[in-house]
Every structure is written in C-alpha cells, then in structure tokens.
C-alpha positions, 0 to 999 in steps of 0.5 A: 500499500505504501508503495502504491501511495508513493507512486501515486504521489509521484504521478500527481507531482509530475503531472502538476510540474508538466501543467506548470511548464505548459502554463509557463510556455503560454505567458503573454508577458514572457521575455523576448528570447533574442536581442531583437524582434525577428521577422517571420520567414513567411513574410518574404513569400516565394521566389517567382519563376520566369515563364518558360515557353515550350517553343523556347526549350532548346534542351531538357534532361530529367534527373533523379538525385538523392540528398543524404542528410548525414553529409555535413552540408545537409545537416540542417535537414536533421535540425532537431528543433524542426526536421525537414521531414517533420515539416513535410509530414505535418503539412501533409497531415494538416492537408496544407500540401498534397502527398502522392503514393510512393508506388511511382514518381509520376504523382498518379495517386493522391493519399489521404491525410489518414494514409499519410499519418500511418506511413512509417508509424501509426499502425497498431502493433501487438506486444507482450508486456509483463505486469510489474505486480503479478509478473504475468505476461499479457498481450497489449495493442500499442500504436507505433510512433513515427521516428523522424530520425530514421529518415536520412535521405530525400530524393529529388525529381527535377528538370534541367532546361535550356531556354533560348529566349533568355540563354539560361540553363534553368533547373525546376524541382518537380517532386521530393520524396523522403526516404526511411531506413528499413530496420528489421527486429534484429536491428539489421539494415534492410534497405531504403523505403520512400515514404511518399512524394510531394509535388514541389511546385505546390509545396513551395508556399508552405516551405517558404513559411518554415525557417531553415537552420544556418549553421554559419549565420544565425541572422540569415532568415532563409526558408526551406524554399530558399534552400532548394532554389539557391541549391544550398545542399549537396547531392548525387544523381541516381538516375537520368532519363533513358530508354531502359528507365533504369537507375545507375545502381542497375548497371553499376555499383560502388565507385563506378556508380559515383563516377557515372553520377559525376559524369551526368552532372558534368554532361549538364555542365558541359552542354551549357559551356559548349554553347558559348565561344570565348 
C-alpha cells in the first residue's frame, strides 16, 4: 500500500510540474528570447519563376538525385528543433500540401491525410508486456510512433532546361520524396523505403513559411524554399532519363556508380559551356 501511495504521489507531482511548464510556455508577458525582434520567414513569400514557353526549350534533361542528410552540408535537414521530414509530414497531415503514393514518381495517386499519418508509424502493433505486480505476461495493442530520425535521405526529381529566349540553363524541382531506413527486428539494415512524393511546385508556399537553420549565420532568415532554389545542398544523381528507365545502381555499383553520377553532372555543365565561344 505504501508503495502504491508513493507512486500515486509521484505521478501527481509530475503531472503538476508538466502543467506548470505548459502554463509557463503560454505566458503573454514572457521575455523575448533574442536580442531583437525577428521577422517571420513567411513574410518574404516565394521566389517567382520566369515563364518558360515550350517553343523556347532548346534542351531538357530529367534527373533524379539523392540528398543524404548525414553529409556535413546537409545537416540542417536533421536540425532537431524542426526536421525537414517533420515539416513535410505535418503539412501533409494538416492538408496544407498534397502527398502522392510512393509506388511511382509520377504523382498518379493522391494520399489521404489518414494514409499519410500511418506511413512509417501509426499502425497498431501487438506486443507482450509483463505486469510489474503479478509478473504475468499479457498481450497489449500499442500504436507505433513515427520516428523522424530514421529518415536520412530525400529524393529529388527535377528537370534541367535550356531556355533560348533568355539563354539560360534553368533547373526546376518537380518532386521530393523522404526516404526511411528499413530496420528489421534484429536491428539489421534492410534497405531504403520512400514514404511518399510531394509535388514541389505546390509545396513551395508552405516551405517558404518555415525557417531553415543556418549553421554559418544565425541572422540569415532563409526558408526551406530558399534552400532548394539556391541549391544550398549536397547531392548525387541516381538516375537520368533513359530508354531502359533504369537507375545507375542497376548497371553499376560502388565507385563506378559515383563516377557515373559525376559524369551526368558534368554532361549538364558541359552542354551549357559548349554553347558559348570565348
């Protein structure tokens, strides 16, 4: 009985502490956490695109690339206060952006908010637990929570276009797909699984309202939309459109696959450079 009373007292104390903490967070006269009043990122809006006419497209190449959030330049994607996957997933569950099935990258089937909430977590699971008093094993149904730390990669689908009207090489991102690591019950890595596809042109407004952490300058008010439009990320190409519709890993492995990725990048760069005479 004394032990049960002690546990009850402790639970009440912890509950009161959480309640007081929650009240402290909503105090209207809370001091400013900073040296000056910072403007919100969403006030800047999105970067407007120049119109591209079909008759002005002299060259186009579609590529797919991967952003590995574990690389040094891409660490803002894993910023714990607001991970990029959390920005996408929360906006999708709220219905602010449209999300499409990862079965393909052509945005063929739109997912509902309930379907998005269940991807990577949210599914009921049966586990066996031991009662601390009777030591009897019993079965309980629990809901697996989504773990954002398992999302370490993001796939991009983009078009590279040379516009003869402006004589510029333009890149347009079409889609973003977060990729989660698949781990079995023994803790072994089983591969990567894309969760869903986000149609980037539609999501730009939402991305422009979320600030991205800048490790080099805390005063830089950049949004996720700024980061993608300024190409401030490291990545490597995994596929170029081809007649066989195959990825680089389907015909090359290891260092050879990395060389092929660099060759495709150089192919785009050389095309633009070879158009000019110096």
